[in-house]
Structure formats: C-alpha cells, structure tokens
N, C-alpha and C positions, 0 to 999 in steps of 0.2 A: 504494500500500500504506500509506503514511503517513497519507493522508486517511482510509482505512477504519479504521485503528487509532485515529486521533484521534476519529472519530465514535463508535466503540465505547466508548472510554474516557469520552467526554463523556456518553453515555447511562448508563453504569454510575455515573459520578459523580453525575449528576442523580437517578438512582434512589436512590442512597445518601443524598443530602441530603434527599430527600422523606420518607425513612423514619427520620429522626433520632429519637432517644429523649431525652426530658427526664426525667431521674431525679429532679428536684426535685418532681415531682408525685405521688410515692408517698404514699399515705394510710396503708397498713398494710404490714407485712412479716411473713412467717412464718419462724420459725427453730426448728430442732430442737436441743435441748440435752440433754446428759448430765450427771447429777449425780454427782460424784466426791468422796469423802471427802478432806479435807486432813490428817486425823490418821491415821497408820498404826495399825492395830489390833494387828498382831503382825509381828515381823520374821522369822518363820519362812517361808521361801520355798516350803516343801513343802505348805502348806495352800492351798486354793483359796478365793478370795474370791467374793462374790456379784457378778453383773454390775451395771453402772451402770444407773440408771433413765433411760430415754429418754422425753422428752415434747416436745410441740409448743407453742411460745409465739407469741402474736400481739403484735407491737409496733405501737402506735398512738400518735399524737401526744397525744391527750387522756387516754387511760387508761394509757399507759406499757407496761410489759412484763407481760402477763397469761399465765398464772395464777400467776406467782412473787410471793411476798411480798418486795418489794425493800427493806423497811425494814432488813434485816440486811446488805445488800450493802455492802461496804466500797469496792470499786472496780469500775468498769465498763471493760473493756479490749477493744481490738481489736488482734490481732497479725497479722503478715504471714502469708502462706499456708504458709511453711515453719516457722512456729512458733518463730522465732529471735529476733524483736525486736518490741516493741509499737509499733503505729502511733499509737494514741491511748489515753489513760488519763483517765477522768473519775471524780469523786467524786459527781457529780450525775446522777440518772436522766434528768432532762429534757434535759440537754445530750447525753447518750449517745443518747437516742431521736432527737433532732434529727439527730445525725450518722448514725445508722443509716438514717433515712428520706431524708436528703438526699444521700447519697453512694452511688455504685454500685460502690464498692471491694469487692474480695474480701478475705477474711481469716478469722481464727479469733476468735470471741467468747469472752471469759473473764469470768465474774462471780464475784468472790471474796466469800465470807462467812467468819466465823470458823471454821466447821466444814466447809464444802463449797466446791467450785469447780464452777460450771456452765459447760460447754464446748460450743460448737457452731460450725458453719461458716456464714460470712456469704457467700452467693453473690449475684452481681449479679441484681437483679430489675428489670425494666423494664415500664413501662406504655406502650402504643402510643398515639400521638396520633390 
C-alpha cells in the first residue's frame, strides 16, 4: 500500500512540476476599476448618489495603464484582499506597472488622484508555458 501511495504521489508531483507557471512572463494584464469621488458632495444620508463608473484598463509595460490619464495620480497602491493594510505604495507609474506585471499576488488596487480614487481587484493571472 505504501508503494502504491508513493507512486501516486510521485506522479501527481511530477504533473504539478511540469505545469508550473512563470508569472514573470506577463506582457499585459486586464483590470476592472471603479471611479469613486474623494470629496463628499453632501452629508445628507437620505439622498441617493449616482453609481460609480466601471471601466476596463489594460496594463502594459511600454504604455502603462490605459485608458487612464495617470498624470494626476498621486499614489499607486496595492492593498491586501481584506482591504486593511497596503502591501505596496508607489509614486511612480513605471514601478507600479512592473510590480503588477511581475507578481501574481492578489489584492485591491487603489489609484489616488486629488478628486477621485480608482479601485479594482488584482486577481492572479497566469500564462501557461
């Protein structure tokens, strides 16, 4: 019985090793972001606000984050999945894009401008070899 278990585990391990994923080969990444206002319009809780704008962004090494104008972004942040603590904070778009494309970490992306916060989920994306 031990030999059979050992053989099965060896086969499973070998299959797992042959299907390894190299996340450092990502060329692009797609992220869905919502645009939220940083400035409260009214403190009256009985009024309804308009829903946040949802759009899809492409993150590429050469062109950065498209279609957002990143010139006004103050900080590029990745928070943990529970939204309690930042994992990384960058001032530079190029460093942020490198992090997004080179890591397979999960988290919440927050891009801060003076007037808005762009928020989206960073889910692991893998390219098969």
